[in-house]
C-alpha positions as CSV (number, residue, x, y, z in Angstrom):
1,X,-15.4,-0.9,-26.5
2,X,-18.4,-1.2,-24.2
3,X,-18.8,1.3,-21.4
4,X,-20.6,0.2,-18.2
5,X,-21.5,2.8,-15.6
6,X,-23.4,1.5,-12.6
7,X,-24.7,3.9,-10.0
8,X,-25.0,1.4,-7.0
9,X,-22.6,-1.2,-5.6
10,X,-25.1,-3.9,-6.3
11,X,-25.3,-2.9,-9.9
12,X,-21.5,-2.8,-10.1
13,X,-21.2,-6.3,-8.8
14,X,-23.9,-7.5,-11.2
15,X,-22.1,-5.9,-14.1
16,X,-18.8,-7.4,-13.0
17,X,-20.4,-10.9,-12.9
18,X,-21.9,-10.4,-16.3
19,X,-18.8,-8.9,-17.8
20,X,-15.7,-10.4,-16.0
21,X,-13.5,-9.2,-18.9
22,X,-14.4,-5.6,-18.2
23,X,-11.6,-3.4,-16.8
24,X,-12.6,-1.5,-13.7
25,X,-11.8,2.2,-13.7
26,X,-12.1,4.7,-10.8
27,X,-9.5,7.5,-10.7
28,X,-8.2,6.3,-14.1
29,X,-4.6,7.4,-13.3
30,X,-3.2,4.0,-14.3
31,X,-5.9,2.8,-16.7
32,X,-6.0,5.9,-18.9
33,X,-2.2,5.8,-19.3
34,X,-2.4,2.3,-20.6
35,X,-5.3,3.2,-22.9
36,X,-3.6,6.3,-24.2
37,X,-0.4,4.5,-25.0
38,X,-2.3,1.6,-26.6
39,X,-0.9,-0.9,-24.1
40,X,-4.3,-2.3,-23.3
41,X,-7.6,-2.5,-25.2
42,X,-10.2,-4.1,-23.0
43,X,-13.5,-5.3,-24.4
44,X,-15.3,-3.2,-21.8
45,X,-14.7,-0.5,-19.1
46,X,-16.5,-0.7,-15.8
47,X,-16.7,2.9,-14.5
48,X,-17.1,2.9,-10.7
49,X,-17.0,6.7,-10.2
50,X,-20.7,7.0,-9.6
51,X,-20.8,4.3,-6.8
52,X,-21.0,6.5,-3.7
53,X,-20.4,3.6,-1.3
54,X,-16.8,3.3,-2.5
55,X,-16.0,6.8,-1.3
56,X,-16.9,6.3,2.3
57,X,-14.7,5.5,5.3
58,X,-15.7,4.5,8.8
59,X,-14.1,3.4,12.1
60,X,-14.7,0.4,14.3
61,X,-12.8,-1.6,16.9
62,X,-10.7,-4.7,16.6
63,X,-8.9,-6.4,19.5
64,X,-9.5,-3.3,21.6
65,X,-8.0,-0.9,19.1
66,X,-9.4,1.4,16.4
67,X,-9.7,-0.1,12.9
68,X,-10.6,1.8,9.8
69,X,-12.6,0.6,6.8
70,X,-11.7,2.8,3.8
71,X,-13.6,2.5,0.6
72,X,-11.7,1.7,-2.5
73,X,-12.8,5.0,-4.1
74,X,-11.3,7.3,-1.3
75,X,-8.7,9.5,-3.0
76,X,-5.1,10.0,-1.9
77,X,-5.9,13.7,-1.1
78,X,-8.7,12.6,1.3
79,X,-6.4,10.1,2.9
80,X,-3.9,12.9,3.6
81,X,-6.4,15.4,4.7
82,X,-8.9,13.3,6.7
83,X,-6.8,10.3,7.9
84,X,-3.2,11.5,8.1
85,X,-3.3,11.5,11.9
86,X,-4.7,7.9,12.1
87,X,-2.6,6.5,9.3
88,X,0.6,8.6,9.1
89,X,2.6,6.1,7.1
90,X,0.0,5.7,4.4
91,X,-0.4,9.5,4.3
92,X,3.4,9.9,3.8
93,X,3.2,7.5,0.9
94,X,0.2,9.3,-0.5
95,X,2.1,12.6,-0.6
96,X,4.6,11.1,-3.0
97,X,2.0,9.9,-5.5
98,X,2.1,11.9,-8.7
99,X,1.0,15.5,-8.7
100,X,-1.8,17.3,-6.8
101,X,-4.1,16.5,-9.7
102,X,-3.3,12.8,-9.6
103,X,-3.8,12.7,-5.8
104,X,-7.2,14.3,-6.3
105,X,-8.2,11.5,-8.6
106,X,-6.1,8.4,-7.7
107,X,-7.2,5.9,-5.1
108,X,-5.6,3.2,-3.0
109,X,-8.2,0.8,-4.4
110,X,-6.9,1.4,-7.9
111,X,-3.3,1.0,-6.6
112,X,-4.3,-2.4,-5.2
113,X,-6.2,-3.3,-8.3
114,X,-3.1,-2.9,-10.5
115,X,-1.1,-5.0,-8.0
116,X,2.1,-3.3,-9.2
117,X,5.2,-4.1,-7.0
118,X,6.0,-0.4,-7.3
119,X,2.7,0.8,-5.9
120,X,3.4,3.5,-3.2
121,X,0.5,2.5,-1.0
122,X,1.4,-1.1,-0.7
123,X,4.4,-1.0,1.7
124,X,2.5,1.0,4.4
125,X,-0.4,-1.4,4.1
126,X,2.0,-4.3,4.6
127,X,3.6,-2.6,7.6
128,X,0.2,-2.1,9.2
129,X,-1.1,-5.6,8.5
130,X,-4.0,-4.4,6.5
131,X,-6.7,-6.6,4.8
132,X,-8.4,-6.1,1.5
133,X,-12.2,-6.5,1.4
134,X,-13.3,-7.9,-2.0
135,X,-16.9,-8.7,-3.1
136,X,-18.9,-10.3,-5.8
137,X,-22.5,-11.4,-6.3
138,X,-21.4,-14.6,-4.4
139,X,-20.5,-12.7,-1.2
140,X,-17.8,-10.7,0.6
141,X,-14.4,-11.9,1.8
142,X,-11.3,-10.4,3.3
143,X,-7.8,-11.1,2.1
144,X,-4.7,-10.4,4.3
145,X,-2.6,-7.9,2.4
146,X,0.5,-10.2,2.3
147,X,-1.7,-12.8,0.5
148,X,-3.3,-10.4,-1.9
149,X,-0.3,-10.0,-4.2
150,X,0.1,-13.2,-6.2
151,X,2.8,-12.2,-8.7
152,X,3.9,-9.3,-10.9
153,X,0.7,-7.3,-11.4
154,X,-1.4,-10.3,-10.3
155,X,-3.7,-10.3,-7.3
156,X,-6.0,-12.7,-5.4
157,X,-9.1,-11.2,-7.1
158,X,-11.4,-13.7,-8.8
159,X,-12.6,-12.6,-12.3
160,X,-16.0,-11.7,-10.9
161,X,-14.7,-9.7,-7.8
162,X,-14.2,-6.0,-7.2
163,X,-12.2,-4.4,-4.4
164,X,-14.7,-2.8,-2.0
165,X,-12.4,-1.4,0.7
166,X,-9.3,-2.0,2.7
167,X,-9.2,-2.6,6.5
168,X,-6.3,-1.2,8.5
169,X,-5.7,-0.6,12.2
170,X,-5.1,3.0,13.2
171,X,-1.5,3.6,14.0
172,X,-0.5,2.4,17.5
173,X,2.9,4.0,17.3
174,X,5.2,6.0,15.0
175,X,5.2,5.1,11.3
176,X,7.5,6.1,8.4
177,X,7.7,5.8,4.6
178,X,10.6,6.6,2.3
179,X,11.4,6.0,-1.3
180,X,14.2,6.5,-3.8
181,X,13.5,8.1,-7.1
182,X,14.7,10.9,-9.4
183,X,12.1,13.1,-7.7
184,X,10.2,12.8,-4.4
185,X,6.9,12.5,-6.3
186,X,5.7,12.1,-9.9
187,X,8.0,9.2,-10.3
188,X,8.0,5.4,-10.1
189,X,10.0,4.4,-7.1
190,X,13.4,2.7,-7.7
191,X,12.6,1.2,-4.3
192,X,10.5,2.2,-1.3
193,X,10.2,1.1,2.3
194,X,7.6,1.5,5.1
195,X,7.9,0.9,8.7
196,X,5.4,0.8,11.6
197,X,6.2,0.5,15.3
198,X,3.7,-1.5,17.3
199,X,4.8,-0.7,20.9
200,X,2.0,-2.6,22.6
201,X,3.1,-5.8,20.9
202,X,6.8,-4.9,21.0
203,X,6.8,-5.4,17.2
204,X,7.7,-3.8,13.9
205,X,5.8,-4.0,10.7
206,X,7.7,-3.6,7.4
207,X,6.9,-3.2,3.7
208,X,9.2,-3.2,0.7
209,X,8.2,-1.8,-2.7
210,X,9.7,-1.9,-6.2
211,X,12.3,-4.5,-5.2
212,X,10.7,-7.8,-6.1
213,X,7.9,-9.4,-8.2
214,X,5.5,-8.3,-5.5
215,X,5.5,-5.9,-2.5
216,X,7.4,-7.7,0.3
217,X,7.7,-7.9,4.0
218,X,11.2,-8.1,5.7
219,X,10.5,-11.0,8.0
220,X,14.0,-11.1,9.6
221,X,14.0,-7.4,10.2
222,X,10.6,-7.7,11.9
223,X,11.9,-10.5,14.1
224,X,14.8,-8.2,15.1
225,X,12.3,-6.1,17.0
226,X,12.7,-8.4,20.0
227,X,16.2,-7.0,20.5
228,X,15.1,-3.3,20.8
229,X,14.9,-1.6,24.2
230,X,11.1,-1.1,24.3
231,X,10.9,-0.5,28.0
232,X,13.8,1.8,28.6
233,X,13.4,3.6,25.3
234,X,17.1,4.1,25.1
235,X,18.6,5.6,21.9
236,X,19.5,2.9,19.4
237,X,23.2,2.2,18.8
238,X,24.5,2.6,15.3
239,X,25.2,-1.1,15.1
240,X,21.5,-1.9,15.8
241,X,20.3,0.5,13.2
242,X,22.8,-0.8,10.7
243,X,21.9,-4.4,11.3
244,X,18.2,-3.7,10.9
245,X,18.9,-2.0,7.6
246,X,21.0,-5.0,6.4
247,X,18.1,-7.3,7.2
248,X,15.8,-5.1,5.2
249,X,18.1,-5.1,2.2
250,X,18.6,-8.8,2.4
251,X,14.8,-9.4,2.2
252,X,14.5,-7.7,-1.2
253,X,14.3,-9.7,-4.5
254,X,15.2,-7.0,-7.0
255,X,16.2,-7.1,-10.6
256,X,18.4,-4.9,-12.8
257,X,16.3,-2.5,-15.0
258,X,16.4,0.9,-16.5
259,X,15.7,2.6,-13.1
260,X,18.4,0.9,-11.1
261,X,20.5,-2.3,-10.5
262,X,19.6,-5.0,-8.1
263,X,22.7,-4.2,-6.0
264,X,21.8,-0.5,-5.8
265,X,18.2,-1.4,-4.7
266,X,19.5,-3.6,-1.9
267,X,21.9,-1.0,-0.8
268,X,19.3,1.8,-0.9
269,X,16.8,-0.3,1.1
270,X,19.4,-1.0,3.7
271,X,19.9,2.8,4.1
272,X,16.1,3.5,4.1
273,X,15.6,0.7,6.6
274,X,18.1,2.2,9.0
275,X,16.9,5.7,8.6
276,X,13.2,5.0,9.0
277,X,13.9,2.9,12.1
278,X,15.9,5.7,13.7
279,X,13.3,8.3,12.8
280,X,10.4,6.2,14.2
281,X,12.4,5.2,17.3
282,X,13.1,8.8,18.1
283,X,9.5,9.6,17.8
284,X,8.7,6.6,20.1
285,X,11.3,7.8,22.7
286,X,9.6,11.3,22.7
287,X,6.3,9.7,23.5
C-alpha cells in the first residue's frame, strides 16, 4: 500500500489528481476501522493530517447574516469548544460522536467523506442548509448539502476532488438534535433528527439520519412551519406538536436491520420530531 503525505493543500490536490484511487484519511476514525477489520484495502492512502489549511475556520457574511467556513480537518472537539454557541445543533450532534478520544480526532469532513446515512453530523447540516466546498486541481465548487449525498455511502465528489470545508450559516434561532441508540454516544444511531428554527424566515430546517439510503430532509414537516404562531410565540398545542412529528416520521425511508425495524424507526422519528420542536419552540418563546 502506497502512503502519500502532502504538507500543503496544493500538494494534496496534486496527489489526489495523480492518484484518484487513493483513500483520504484525516482523523482515521472510520478508515482505520475498515482497515483493521480488512473490509477495505486501498491501493494508496492520502494522509491529510499535515495540511494546516484544513484545520482553520473563519467567519463572513451572507445575505446579511454570519456564515462560517469550517475546514474539513476541524475536529468534533473544536466544534464543541469553539463553535458551540454559533452552531448549537451541530455541537449537540458532535457530543454524541464516539468517545472523547474519537471526538479529539474525528472530523465533520471525514463524516461527509464517508457519506454514511447514519453520520451524526449530517442532519444538523441539512437543517442549517449547509454547503460543501470541494476542490481539485481543476478548481473549487460548492455543493448544497441536500445534493451532496447521492446514495448509500456515495457522494457528489468526483474522483479527483477532496472536501476542503463546509459552509454553514450561524444559528438564527434555536436548534436541536436527538438520536436513538443503545447509548447516547459511542453507538451508531438507530435513527436521528435535527431541527433548526429560522425565525427571520418563519421557517424550520430538518434533517433525518439513519432512516434512509441517504440523510434526508422532512419537506412536509418544513412546510408545516407556516402554521406556527411565530408572531405571538404562543405555546404549541399538543395536536400541532404531534402532527409535526407525524410528518417527520412519514418522510423517513427506513429498512429493517439488526439495529431496528422500519416501523420502529418511523415511530421513533415521530417522537423525536415532536420533542425537538417543543424544546426549540420553548427556547424561541423565551427569546
